[in-house]
N, C-alpha and C positions, 0 to 999 in steps of 0.2 A: 337804500342807505349803504354806503361803502363800509366794508369790514376792515378793521385794523389788525395788522399782524406785527407782533414784536419779534424781531430776530436778535438772538444773543449769540455772538460768535467773536472770538478774538482775531480771526482771519479776515482781513479787509477784503481779500478776493472773494471769500464765501459770502460775506455781507453784501458785496456789490452784485454778485450773481443772483442772490435771493432778491435783492431790491429790484433789479431789472425784470426778473421773471414774474415776481408778484405784482409789481406795478403794471406790467403789460397785461396781466390777468384782471386788473381792475381793483386791486387791493391798495389800501393806504398802508405804508410800511414805516415803522419806527425801529431804530436800531440801538443796540447796546454792545459794548466791547468786551464785557465779562459779566459774571454773575452779580457782582456788587452793583455795577452800573445798570444791569438788567432790572434789579429790584427797584432802583431809583426811577427808572423809566416806567416800569410797571405801574407805580403809584400815580404817575403823572398822566398816563395815556389810557389806561384801562382797555387793553387790547382784547379782541375777540378770540385770538389764538396766539400761541407762542411757539416759535421754532428756536431750539437751543442746541448748542454744541455741549459736549461733556468736558473735554480737556481745555481749560482756560485758566489764566492766572487770576490771582486774588481770591476768586470764588469759582469753583467748577460748576458744571451743569447740575450735578446732584445737589449741591448746596443751594443753588438758585431755585431748583424745583421744590426743595424742602422749605425754603423761605417763602416761596410763593404759596405753597399749599397750607402753610401755617396761618395764613390770613383768610378768613372765611369769605371775603369779597372775591378771592381769586381761586377758590377751591374747585370750581366747576369749569374754569377756563382750560380748554384743551391744550396739551403740550405735545409737540412733535420733537423727537430727539434726532438730530442730524449730525452724525459724527464720522 
C-alpha cells in the first residue's frame, strides 16, 4: 500500500522539490499552498504523514499544526517541520 504525504509550503520551488523526491521514493504526494489550504486538503486526503513549512501567508505552520491536532482523527499523524 502506497503511503500518502501532504506537503504544506507556500514556496512552489520547495513543493516541487518535495514532490519529485517523494514520488521517486514511492510515495503519493498531495500539496497545499498554506495552512488554510492544508487543513482543507487534510480532510479530503487523510495523509499518513505531513511535511509543513512554518512561515506562510493566511495561516502559518503553527496554526496549521494546531488546527490539525485539534481534530482527534489527525492527532497521531506525524508532522515534519521543514523551514
